[in-house]
C-alpha positions as CSV (number, residue, x, y, z in Angstrom):
1,M,22.6,37.4,148.3
2,K,18.8,37.4,148.7
3,T,17.5,40.9,148.9
4,D,15.0,39.9,151.7
5,S,17.9,38.7,153.9
6,V,18.3,40.7,157.1
7,I,21.9,41.2,158.2
8,K,22.4,41.7,161.9
9,I,25.4,44.0,162.3
10,L,27.2,45.1,165.5
11,F,28.9,48.4,165.0
12,I,31.9,49.0,167.3
13,E,32.0,52.7,166.6
14,N,32.2,56.0,168.6
15,S,30.1,57.9,166.1
16,V,26.4,57.1,165.7
17,E,26.3,59.3,162.6
18,D,29.1,57.2,160.9
19,A,27.3,54.0,161.7
20,E,24.0,55.4,160.4
21,Q,25.8,56.4,157.2
22,I,26.8,52.8,156.5
23,I,23.3,51.5,157.5
24,T,21.7,54.0,155.0
25,L,24.2,52.9,152.4
26,L,23.2,49.3,152.7
27,R,19.5,50.0,152.7
28,N,19.8,52.1,149.6
29,A,21.4,49.0,148.0
30,G,18.3,47.0,149.0
31,I,19.9,45.2,152.0
32,A,17.9,45.0,155.2
33,V,19.9,45.7,158.4
34,R,19.3,45.0,162.1
35,P,21.9,47.1,163.8
36,A,23.4,47.5,167.3
37,R,26.3,49.7,168.6
38,A,28.8,49.1,171.3
39,T,31.9,51.0,172.5
40,T,33.0,49.0,175.6
41,P,33.7,45.3,176.2
42,E,30.6,45.0,178.4
43,Q,28.4,46.4,175.6
44,I,30.0,44.1,173.1
45,H,29.3,41.1,175.4
46,D,25.6,42.2,175.8
47,A,25.2,42.8,172.0
48,L,26.7,39.4,171.2
49,E,24.2,37.7,173.5
50,E,21.1,39.8,172.6
51,L,21.5,40.6,168.9
52,G,23.5,37.5,167.8
53,P,25.2,39.5,165.0
54,D,26.2,38.1,161.7
55,L,28.9,40.7,161.2
56,V,30.9,43.0,163.4
57,L,32.1,46.3,161.8
58,F,35.0,47.6,163.9
59,N,36.4,51.1,163.8
60,P,40.1,50.8,164.8
61,N,39.9,54.4,166.2
62,V,37.5,53.4,169.1
63,N,39.3,54.4,172.2
64,G,40.6,51.6,174.5
65,L,39.5,48.7,172.3
66,P,42.4,46.9,170.6
67,L,41.4,44.9,167.5
68,R,43.0,41.7,168.9
69,S,40.9,41.9,172.1
70,V,37.7,42.4,170.1
71,A,38.5,39.4,167.9
72,Q,39.2,37.3,171.1
73,Q,35.9,38.4,172.6
74,I,34.1,37.3,169.4
75,D,36.0,34.0,169.4
76,A,35.1,33.4,173.1
77,S,31.4,33.8,172.2
78,A,31.7,30.5,170.2
79,R,29.7,32.1,167.4
80,D,30.6,32.2,163.7
81,I,30.8,36.0,163.2
82,A,32.7,37.8,160.5
83,L,34.8,40.7,161.8
84,I,35.3,43.5,159.3
85,A,37.6,46.5,160.0
86,C,36.1,49.8,158.6
87,V,38.9,52.2,158.1
88,S,39.6,55.6,156.5
89,K,43.0,54.8,155.1
90,I,44.2,51.5,153.6
91,D,47.8,50.5,153.2
92,D,49.5,47.1,152.8
93,Q,51.2,47.1,156.3
94,S,48.0,48.0,158.2
95,I,45.9,45.5,156.3
96,A,48.4,42.7,157.0
97,E,48.4,43.6,160.7
98,M,44.6,43.6,160.9
99,F,44.3,40.2,159.2
100,Q,46.9,38.9,161.7
101,D,44.7,40.3,164.5
102,G,41.6,38.4,163.3
103,V,39.6,40.4,160.7
104,Q,38.1,38.6,157.7
105,G,37.7,41.8,155.6
106,V,38.8,45.4,155.4
107,A,36.4,48.1,154.1
108,S,37.2,51.6,153.2
109,R,34.9,54.4,154.5
110,N,35.7,56.5,151.5
111,Q,34.7,53.8,149.0
112,P,30.9,53.0,149.4
113,K,30.8,50.4,146.7
114,Q,33.8,48.6,148.2
115,T,32.2,48.6,151.6
116,I,28.9,47.1,150.3
117,T,30.9,44.5,148.4
118,I,32.9,43.5,151.4
119,I,29.8,43.3,153.7
120,K,27.9,41.2,151.1
121,R,30.8,39.0,150.5
122,E,31.4,38.2,154.1
123,F,27.6,37.7,154.7
124,E,27.4,35.3,151.8
125,A,30.5,33.4,153.0
126,L,28.9,33.2,156.5
127,N,25.7,31.8,155.0
128,T,27.8,29.3,153.0
129,R,29.6,28.1,156.1
130,R,26.3,27.7,157.9
131,Q,24.8,25.8,155.0
132,V,27.9,23.5,154.8
133,R,27.5,22.7,158.5
134,R,23.8,22.0,158.0
135,L,24.6,19.8,155.0
136,E,27.3,17.9,156.9
137,T,24.8,17.2,159.7
138,A,22.2,16.2,157.2
139,L,24.7,14.0,155.5
140,R,25.7,12.2,158.7
141,E,22.1,11.6,159.5
142,S,21.4,10.4,156.0
143,E,24.3,8.0,156.2
144,R,23.0,6.6,159.5
145,R,19.5,6.2,157.9
146,C,20.9,4.7,154.7
147,D,23.0,2.2,156.7
148,A,19.8,1.1,158.6
149,L,17.8,0.9,155.4
150,L,20.6,-1.0,153.8
151,D,20.4,-3.8,156.4
152,S,16.5,-3.9,156.2
153,S,16.2,-3.7,152.4
154,N,15.0,-6.7,150.4
155,D,17.2,-5.5,147.4
156,P,20.7,-7.0,147.1
157,I,22.9,-4.0,147.7
158,A,26.7,-3.8,148.0
159,Y,29.4,-1.1,148.1
160,V,32.4,-1.6,145.8
161,H,35.7,0.2,146.0
162,E,38.3,-0.3,143.3
163,G,36.4,-3.4,142.2
164,M,36.3,-5.0,145.6
165,H,33.4,-5.5,148.0
166,V,33.6,-3.3,151.1
167,R,30.0,-3.7,152.4
168,A,27.0,-5.8,151.6
169,N,23.6,-6.3,153.1
170,R,21.9,-9.6,154.2
171,S,19.8,-9.8,151.0
172,Y,22.9,-9.5,148.9
173,L,24.5,-12.5,150.7
174,D,21.4,-14.6,150.4
175,T,20.9,-13.7,146.7
176,F,24.5,-14.8,145.8
177,G,24.6,-17.8,148.2
178,Y,27.1,-16.6,150.8
179,D,26.6,-17.3,154.5
180,D,28.7,-14.5,156.0
181,Y,30.0,-11.1,155.0
182,D,33.6,-12.3,155.7
183,D,33.2,-14.6,152.7
184,L,32.7,-11.5,150.5
185,L,35.3,-9.2,152.1
186,G,37.9,-8.4,149.6
187,L,36.2,-10.5,146.9
188,P,36.2,-8.9,143.4
189,V,32.7,-8.0,142.3
190,L,33.7,-9.5,138.9
191,D,33.5,-12.9,140.5
192,L,29.8,-12.5,140.7
193,I,29.3,-11.7,137.0
194,G,28.8,-14.3,134.3
195,P,31.8,-14.7,131.8
196,A,29.9,-13.3,128.9
197,N,29.4,-10.0,130.7
198,A,32.6,-9.8,132.7
199,E,34.6,-7.6,130.2
200,A,31.7,-5.1,129.6
201,F,31.1,-4.9,133.4
202,K,34.8,-4.2,134.1
203,N,34.8,-1.4,131.5
204,L,31.7,0.1,132.9
205,L,33.2,0.1,136.5
206,R,36.3,1.7,135.2
207,A,34.4,4.5,133.4
208,L,32.2,5.2,136.4
209,S,35.1,5.3,138.7
210,R,36.9,7.9,136.5
211,G,33.8,10.0,136.2
212,E,33.4,9.4,132.5
213,K,30.0,9.5,130.8
214,A,28.4,6.0,131.1
215,D,25.2,4.2,131.6
216,Y,24.2,3.6,135.2
217,R,22.3,0.4,134.4
218,M,23.5,-2.9,132.8
219,E,21.7,-6.1,131.9
220,L,23.7,-9.1,132.7
221,Q,23.9,-12.7,134.0
222,A,24.8,-12.7,137.7
223,R,26.7,-15.7,139.2
224,R,26.1,-17.3,142.6
225,A,28.7,-18.9,144.8
226,D,27.6,-22.4,143.6
227,G,28.3,-21.3,139.9
228,S,24.6,-21.0,138.9
229,T,23.5,-17.8,137.1
230,F,20.4,-15.7,136.9
231,P,19.4,-12.7,134.8
232,A,19.6,-9.4,136.6
233,T,19.9,-5.7,136.1
234,A,22.9,-4.0,137.9
235,E,22.2,-0.4,138.9
236,F,25.1,1.9,139.9
237,A,25.2,5.1,142.0
238,H,28.2,7.1,143.3
239,A,28.4,6.9,147.1
240,T,30.8,7.0,150.0
241,F,31.7,4.4,152.6
242,E,33.7,5.4,155.7
243,G,34.8,8.5,154.0
244,E,36.0,6.8,150.8
245,A,34.4,7.3,147.4
246,C,32.9,4.1,146.1
247,L,30.1,2.7,143.9
248,Q,26.8,1.4,145.2
249,V,25.6,-1.6,143.2
250,V,22.1,-2.9,143.3
251,F,21.3,-6.2,141.6
252,R,17.6,-6.5,140.6
253,R,16.1,-9.7,139.1
254,Q,14.7,-8.9,135.7
255,Q,11.0,-9.2,136.6
256,V,9.8,-5.8,135.4
257,D,9.2,-5.1,131.7
258,P,11.5,-2.3,130.6
259,A,8.9,-1.1,128.1
260,L,6.4,-0.7,130.9
261,V,8.8,1.3,133.0
262,E,9.5,3.5,130.0
263,Q,5.8,4.0,129.5
264,L,5.2,4.9,133.1
265,Q,7.8,7.6,132.8
266,R,6.0,9.3,130.0
267,D,3.4,12.1,130.1
268,Q,0.2,10.6,128.6
269,V,-0.7,13.8,126.7
270,T,2.6,14.9,125.1
271,G,4.5,11.6,125.0
272,L,7.5,13.5,126.6
273,F,9.1,12.5,129.9
274,N,6.9,13.3,132.9
275,R,8.1,15.8,135.6
276,A,9.7,13.3,137.9
277,R,11.7,11.7,135.0
278,T,12.7,15.2,133.7
279,L,13.9,16.3,137.1
280,E,16.0,13.1,137.3
281,S,17.6,13.9,133.9
282,I,18.4,17.5,135.2
283,D,19.9,16.0,138.3
284,N,22.1,13.7,136.1
285,A,23.2,16.6,134.0
286,V,24.0,18.7,137.1
287,A,26.0,15.8,138.5
288,A,28.0,15.5,135.2
289,A,28.6,19.3,135.2
290,S,29.9,19.1,138.8
291,E,32.5,16.6,137.6
292,G,33.7,18.9,134.8
293,H,31.5,17.8,131.9
294,K,30.7,20.6,129.5
295,G,28.3,21.4,126.7
296,Q,25.0,21.2,128.4
297,S,22.2,23.7,129.0
298,L,18.7,23.8,130.4
299,L,16.0,25.4,128.3
300,L,12.4,26.1,129.4
301,I,9.8,26.6,126.6
302,E,6.3,27.9,126.9
303,P,3.7,29.0,124.4
304,D,3.0,32.7,124.7
305,N,-0.4,33.8,126.1
306,W,-1.4,30.2,126.9
307,T,-4.4,31.2,129.0
308,Q,-5.9,33.3,126.2
309,L,-5.2,30.5,123.7
310,V,-7.1,28.0,125.9
311,N,-10.0,30.4,126.4
312,G,-10.2,30.8,122.6
313,I,-10.1,27.2,121.6
314,G,-11.9,25.7,124.7
315,L,-10.6,23.6,127.5
316,G,-11.4,20.4,125.6
317,K,-8.9,21.2,122.8
318,A,-6.1,22.3,125.2
319,D,-4.5,18.8,125.4
320,E,-4.6,18.4,121.6
321,L,-2.8,21.8,121.2
322,L,-0.3,20.9,123.9
323,A,0.4,17.5,122.3
324,A,0.9,19.1,118.8
325,F,3.2,21.8,120.3
326,A,5.3,19.2,122.2
327,H,5.6,17.2,119.0
328,R,7.0,20.2,117.0
329,V,9.5,20.9,119.8
330,S,10.7,17.2,120.2
331,A,11.2,17.0,116.4
332,Q,14.1,19.5,116.8
333,L,15.9,17.4,119.4
334,G,19.2,15.7,118.9
335,Q,20.0,12.1,119.8
336,E,21.4,13.0,123.2
337,D,18.9,15.8,124.1
338,V,16.2,15.1,126.7
339,A,12.7,16.7,126.7
340,G,10.1,16.5,129.4
341,L,7.0,18.3,130.8
342,L,8.0,20.3,133.9
343,A,4.6,22.1,134.4
344,E,1.2,22.4,132.8
345,H,2.6,23.9,129.6
346,T,6.3,24.2,130.3
347,I,8.7,21.9,128.4
348,G,12.1,21.4,129.9
349,I,15.0,20.6,127.5
350,I,18.5,19.3,128.4
351,L,20.3,20.4,125.3
352,H,23.8,19.0,124.5
353,T,25.7,21.6,122.5
354,E,29.3,22.6,122.3
355,S,28.9,26.4,121.7
356,D,26.7,29.3,122.7
357,D,26.1,30.0,119.0
358,A,24.7,26.5,118.5
359,I,22.3,27.0,121.4
360,R,21.0,30.3,120.0
361,E,20.8,28.7,116.5
362,W,18.7,25.9,117.9
363,I,16.4,28.3,119.8
364,G,15.9,30.4,116.7
365,K,15.1,27.3,114.7
366,V,12.4,26.2,117.2
367,Q,10.8,29.6,117.4
368,Q,10.7,29.9,113.6
369,T,9.3,26.4,113.2
370,I,6.5,27.0,115.8
371,S,5.6,30.5,114.5
372,R,5.3,29.3,110.9
373,E,3.1,26.3,111.9
374,I,-0.7,26.2,111.6
375,F,-2.2,24.1,114.3
376,D,-5.5,22.5,113.2
377,L,-7.9,21.8,116.1
378,G,-11.1,20.4,114.7
379,T,-12.8,23.2,112.9
380,Q,-10.3,25.8,114.3
381,S,-6.9,26.7,113.0
382,I,-4.5,28.8,115.1
383,T,-0.9,30.0,115.2
384,L,1.3,30.6,118.2
385,T,4.6,31.8,119.3
386,V,6.9,30.6,122.1
387,S,9.2,32.2,124.6
388,I,12.4,30.4,125.6
389,G,14.5,30.9,128.7
390,G,17.6,29.0,129.6
391,S,20.8,28.7,131.5
392,L,24.2,27.4,130.4
393,L,25.2,24.6,132.7
394,G,28.7,24.6,134.2
395,E,30.5,23.7,137.3
396,K,29.7,27.1,139.0
397,N,25.9,26.6,138.7
398,A,25.9,22.8,139.1
399,N,22.9,22.8,141.4
400,T,19.5,21.7,140.3
401,D,17.5,24.4,142.2
402,M,19.9,27.2,141.1
403,L,19.8,26.0,137.5
404,L,15.9,25.8,137.4
405,N,15.7,29.3,139.0
406,Q,18.1,30.8,136.5
407,A,16.3,29.3,133.5
408,S,12.9,30.3,135.0
409,Q,14.0,33.9,135.5
410,A,15.3,34.0,132.0
411,L,12.0,32.7,130.7
412,R,9.9,35.2,132.6
413,S,12.2,38.0,131.4
414,A,11.7,36.9,127.8
415,Q,8.0,36.8,128.3
416,S,8.0,40.3,130.0
417,Q,9.4,41.7,126.8
418,G,6.3,40.8,124.8
419,G,6.8,37.2,124.0
420,N,8.3,35.4,121.0
421,R,11.7,36.2,122.7
422,S,14.5,34.2,124.2
423,E,17.0,34.8,126.9
424,L,19.9,32.8,128.2
425,H,21.4,33.2,131.6
426,D,25.0,33.8,131.0
427,P,27.0,36.0,133.5
428,A,29.3,37.2,130.7
429,A,26.3,38.7,128.8
430,R,24.3,39.9,131.9
431,E,25.3,43.6,131.6
432,K,24.2,43.8,128.0
433,A,21.0,41.9,128.7
434,D,20.2,44.1,131.7
435,A,20.6,47.3,129.6
436,E,18.3,45.9,126.9
437,R,15.7,44.9,129.5
438,E,15.9,48.3,131.1
439,R,15.3,50.1,127.8
440,N,12.2,47.9,127.2
441,W,10.9,48.6,130.7
442,L,11.5,52.3,130.4
443,G,9.3,52.3,127.2
444,L,6.6,50.4,129.1
445,L,6.7,52.8,132.0
446,R,6.3,55.8,129.8
447,Q,3.4,54.1,128.0
448,A,1.8,53.2,131.3
449,L,1.8,56.9,132.4
450,T,0.3,58.1,129.2
451,Q,-2.2,55.4,128.7
452,N,-3.3,54.8,132.4
453,E,-1.9,51.3,132.6
454,F,-1.1,51.5,136.3
455,M,-3.5,50.1,138.8
456,L,-4.1,50.4,142.5
457,Y,-4.8,47.9,145.2
458,H,-5.7,48.5,148.8
459,Q,-5.0,46.3,151.9
460,Q,-6.9,46.9,155.0
461,T,-5.0,48.1,158.1
462,I,-7.0,46.8,161.1
463,S,-7.2,48.8,164.3
464,L,-6.5,46.9,167.5
465,Q,-7.7,49.9,169.6
466,D,-11.2,50.4,168.0
467,A,-10.3,53.5,165.9
468,E,-13.2,54.9,163.9
469,G,-13.4,54.5,160.2
470,D,-11.5,52.3,157.7
471,Y,-7.8,52.3,157.1
472,S,-6.0,50.9,154.1
473,E,-2.6,50.8,152.5
474,I,-2.4,51.8,148.9
475,L,-0.4,49.4,146.7
476,L,0.8,50.1,143.2
477,R,0.9,47.6,140.3
478,M,1.5,48.0,136.5
479,N,0.0,46.1,133.6
480,G,2.9,44.4,131.9
481,P,3.0,42.3,128.7
482,Q,2.4,39.1,130.7
483,G,0.2,40.5,133.5
484,E,0.5,42.6,136.6
485,V,4.0,43.7,137.7
486,S,4.9,44.7,141.3
487,P,6.7,48.0,142.0
488,G,9.8,46.3,143.3
489,F,10.5,45.4,139.6
490,F,9.8,48.7,137.8
491,M,10.3,51.5,140.4
492,P,14.1,51.3,140.4
493,I,14.0,51.9,136.7
494,A,11.6,54.7,137.2
495,E,13.8,56.2,139.8
496,K,16.9,56.0,137.5
497,Y,15.1,57.9,134.7
498,G,13.3,60.5,136.9
499,L,9.8,59.2,136.6
500,N,9.0,58.5,140.3
501,A,7.6,61.9,141.1
502,E,5.2,61.7,138.1
503,I,4.1,58.2,139.3
504,D,3.6,59.5,142.8
505,R,1.3,62.2,141.5
506,W,-0.7,59.7,139.5
507,V,-1.2,57.5,142.6
508,L,-2.2,60.4,144.8
509,G,-4.7,61.6,142.2
510,Q,-6.3,58.2,142.0
511,A,-6.3,57.8,145.8
512,I,-8.0,61.2,146.3
513,N,-10.7,60.4,143.7
514,A,-11.3,57.1,145.5
515,L,-11.6,58.8,148.9
516,K,-14.0,61.3,147.5
517,A,-16.2,58.5,146.2
518,R,-16.1,56.8,149.6
519,E,-17.1,60.0,151.4
520,R,-20.1,60.3,149.1
521,A,-21.0,56.7,149.9
522,G,-20.7,57.2,153.6
523,L,-17.6,55.1,154.0
524,P,-15.0,57.4,155.8
525,T,-11.6,56.0,155.0
526,T,-7.9,56.8,155.6
527,F,-5.4,55.8,153.0
528,F,-1.6,55.3,153.6
529,V,0.1,56.3,150.4
530,K,3.9,55.8,149.7
531,L,6.0,58.8,148.6
532,T,9.3,58.5,146.9
533,P,12.3,60.8,147.6
534,D,12.0,62.3,144.1
535,S,8.7,64.0,145.3
536,L,10.6,65.6,148.2
537,Q,13.0,67.1,145.7
538,Q,10.1,68.4,143.6
539,Q,7.9,69.6,146.5
540,A,7.7,73.1,145.0
541,Q,5.5,71.6,142.3
542,L,3.9,68.8,144.3
543,L,2.6,70.9,147.3
544,P,0.6,73.5,145.2
545,W,-0.9,70.6,143.2
546,L,-1.9,68.8,146.4
547,E,-3.5,71.9,147.8
548,R,-5.6,72.5,144.7
549,T,-6.6,68.8,144.4
550,L,-7.6,68.4,148.0
551,K,-9.6,71.6,148.0
552,Q,-11.6,70.4,145.0
553,A,-12.2,67.0,146.6
554,N,-13.3,68.6,149.9
555,L,-11.9,65.8,152.0
556,K,-11.6,65.9,155.8
557,N,-8.2,66.4,157.3
558,G,-6.1,63.3,157.9
559,R,-7.7,61.2,155.2
560,I,-4.3,60.8,153.5
561,V,-1.2,59.6,155.4
562,L,1.9,60.0,153.2
563,E,4.6,57.6,154.2
564,M,8.4,57.1,153.5
565,T,11.0,54.7,154.9
566,E,13.1,55.8,157.8
567,S,16.4,55.3,155.9
568,K,15.2,57.6,153.0
569,V,14.1,60.4,155.4
570,V,17.5,60.3,157.2
571,T,19.3,60.9,154.0
572,L,17.0,63.8,153.0
573,L,16.4,65.3,156.4
574,R,16.1,69.0,155.5
575,P,13.8,68.6,152.5
576,A,11.7,66.0,154.4
577,Q,11.3,68.3,157.3
578,E,10.2,71.2,155.1
579,F,7.8,69.0,153.1
580,I,6.1,67.4,156.2
581,N,5.6,70.8,157.9
582,A,3.9,72.1,154.7
583,W,1.9,68.9,154.2
584,K,0.5,69.1,157.7
585,K,-0.6,72.7,157.1
586,L,-2.8,71.2,154.3
587,G,-4.4,68.8,156.8
588,G,-2.3,65.7,156.0
589,F,-0.6,63.1,158.2
590,F,2.8,61.5,157.9
591,A,4.1,58.0,158.6
592,L,7.7,56.6,158.9
593,E,8.1,53.1,157.4
594,Q,10.7,50.5,158.5
595,F,10.7,52.3,161.9
596,G,13.0,50.9,164.6
597,S,15.6,49.6,162.1
598,G,18.1,52.4,162.8
599,L,20.5,52.7,165.7
600,N,18.4,55.5,167.3
601,S,15.1,55.8,165.4
602,F,13.4,57.9,168.1
603,Q,16.0,60.6,167.8
604,L,14.7,61.2,164.2
605,L,11.4,62.2,165.7
606,N,13.1,65.3,167.1
607,H,13.2,66.6,163.5
608,I,10.4,64.7,161.8
609,N,6.8,65.2,163.0
610,A,5.5,61.7,162.1
611,D,2.0,60.7,163.3
612,Y,2.4,56.9,162.6
613,L,5.4,54.7,163.1
614,K,5.3,51.6,160.9
615,I,7.5,49.0,162.7
616,D,10.2,47.4,160.5
617,R,9.0,44.2,159.0
618,S,12.1,42.2,160.1
619,F,10.6,42.2,163.6
620,M,7.5,40.3,162.4
621,A,9.2,37.2,160.9
622,D,8.3,34.2,163.1
623,L,7.4,36.6,165.9
624,P,6.1,33.9,168.4
625,Q,9.6,32.2,168.3
626,H,11.5,35.4,168.9
627,P,10.9,36.9,172.4
628,E,13.7,39.5,171.8
629,N,11.6,40.9,168.9
630,Q,8.5,41.0,171.1
631,K,10.5,43.0,173.7
632,K,11.7,45.4,171.0
633,I,8.2,46.0,169.6
634,T,6.9,46.6,173.2
635,E,9.6,49.2,173.8
636,I,8.8,51.0,170.5
637,C,5.0,51.1,171.3
638,Q,5.6,52.4,174.8
639,Q,7.9,55.2,173.5
640,A,5.5,55.9,170.6
641,H,2.5,56.3,172.9
642,E,4.5,58.6,175.3
643,M,5.2,60.8,172.3
644,K,1.5,60.5,171.2
645,R,2.3,58.6,168.0
646,M,0.5,55.5,166.8
647,A,2.4,52.2,166.1
648,V,1.6,50.1,163.0
649,A,2.7,46.5,162.5
650,E,3.0,45.3,158.9
651,W,3.6,41.8,157.4
652,V,1.7,40.1,160.1
653,E,1.9,36.3,159.4
654,D,-0.5,34.5,161.8
655,A,-3.1,34.7,164.5
656,A,-0.5,34.1,167.2
657,S,1.5,37.1,166.1
658,T,-1.6,39.3,166.1
659,S,-2.3,38.4,169.7
660,L,1.2,39.1,170.7
661,L,1.2,42.5,168.9
662,F,-2.0,43.4,170.8
663,A,-0.2,42.6,174.0
664,C,2.8,44.7,172.9
665,G,0.5,47.7,172.5
666,V,0.4,48.0,168.7
667,D,-2.4,50.2,167.4
668,F,-2.8,48.8,163.9
669,V,-1.9,45.6,162.1
670,Q,-1.7,44.7,158.4
671,G,-0.7,41.6,156.4
672,N,-1.9,39.0,153.9
673,F,-3.0,36.8,156.8
674,L,-5.5,39.4,157.8
675,Q,-6.6,40.4,154.3
676,E,-5.2,39.9,150.8
677,P,-4.9,43.1,148.8
678,Q,-8.1,44.1,146.9
679,R,-8.4,46.0,143.7
680,L,-9.2,49.7,144.5
681,M,-12.4,50.9,142.8
682,V,-12.0,54.6,142.2
683,N,-15.7,55.2,141.4
684,L,-18.0,53.3,143.8
């Protein structure tokens, strides 16, 4: 499941606290939630209309609401919604009864991991059903268009089922000398093939119909109705006609030089297949895998530190180096293997192997060959290493986009470990690979802390109400082996090994120094700085340090706004309350991020004295097309202003959204549309 997917959940639950517990559980697992709660049939009806939930989590203990009636109400809405029973006790009899009453899943309140798994599974199943419906609609539309194109095409095209014609276009009839389609109906396609090619053509048809590996082109002599023949190329493709599997056959007169076609499919620098031809080969491999063919894998190969290499040798020599590199790689290919250029310096390989060991042996041989080679470029001689990422191809990942993504992620992971590495996407080995990757990143994190390899960016937060001074969000990055790395990648590892509080202190120290420099330059600025839960747990050390550092910097009160997500604060309410009260005594402000994503977010403000409410980003996606989100933002702003809090909208995507947010009453807006993050200069 994509981590940026928002699950809309309707809780049919008496207890707000129990619902919030599940919401927090999901958010801690990196799953965004848009919740609503109902306890009566009327509230359920309203929530089904307004929220349009993906899932309904039902507590069987809700008074006066039988499970069967809830399922019937959901069915009556004509929406595809997964109903999950969330229970305290699970036994075989009750589970059977609940499934009979209409639930799709049963989650245990006492098993958090099981609850998350059930919710993720049902949401993924829902998305799969939606995707299937979209694809079925697209297929029907494609079939209609193909039928129209078939009739208007100048190419002779026919559909063949079990060797017999079932459909042909006008051009096909004219080419073979038939006046009417009825003359072809039921006629064996072999009758249109010259005697010398008939046996080979029949064998090819048989192989393609069985899904066996075979060529999809054949040179032959085609025979007209009057017995005359002409040279042609028959091209085959799997198709359906009126719901039946069949073969599409296109007869082309041999007017194009095959050598010229081959040349046009080649990259002029490397001699490898170009991107279009390579993607076609990947599509063919995926199609074969979907039919059960085994022993294929996709590998992506890139020279390490390509930008630095090109800067060193000069742009004029880049093509020469790329050509030499591609030649060394292609020299390692087997007869069935396919190589092509997928990007500027990324070679894609369809490797035909029967075992994982053979793949790794081939990868090791390529890396060893390249690393030992000296590349002569005029007066310069250089060496290079390569990183290789790949994915084994099977029936489960027989999808071109999925396969390319898996191979690409494996390549980036190999590069992030320092280069001259390889990684294969293989679910069976994922746990071990993740552990190894985690160890490497832990070492990099500790090195970054000791050697100042973190860096800060700031993104301007623009006031819509003419507030004085500048406001900016502080964003953390880290220098990795292959460039800058975002915190979403390394902070979970830092949290696991207790480094978050130390990183927080580094960020705060740098932000305070930057503010001090801006004060001296006459640029009064307020920074929003993220704080992790680890710092709340270590506030006894953090608060005295902040007091000393702020006193030395002599900053005005309110220049630093510490912020934390609503879901994290809910789970650490007591330490958060203590920390915020102490922080305000030092002259600081506080902000709640992802505000409005809980069932009763404003209730939290009875315990947490927040100055800024940063509205949950899920409300900003395609805001002009979602009036219900505009209404929700307006309500948040009105309540915030009544409580003398300021509302901030993040992830603003366009000018139309900015205008709507102003009308909703938002105080500040922020997003890449308004300003891309800029590198923070600590000393101006």
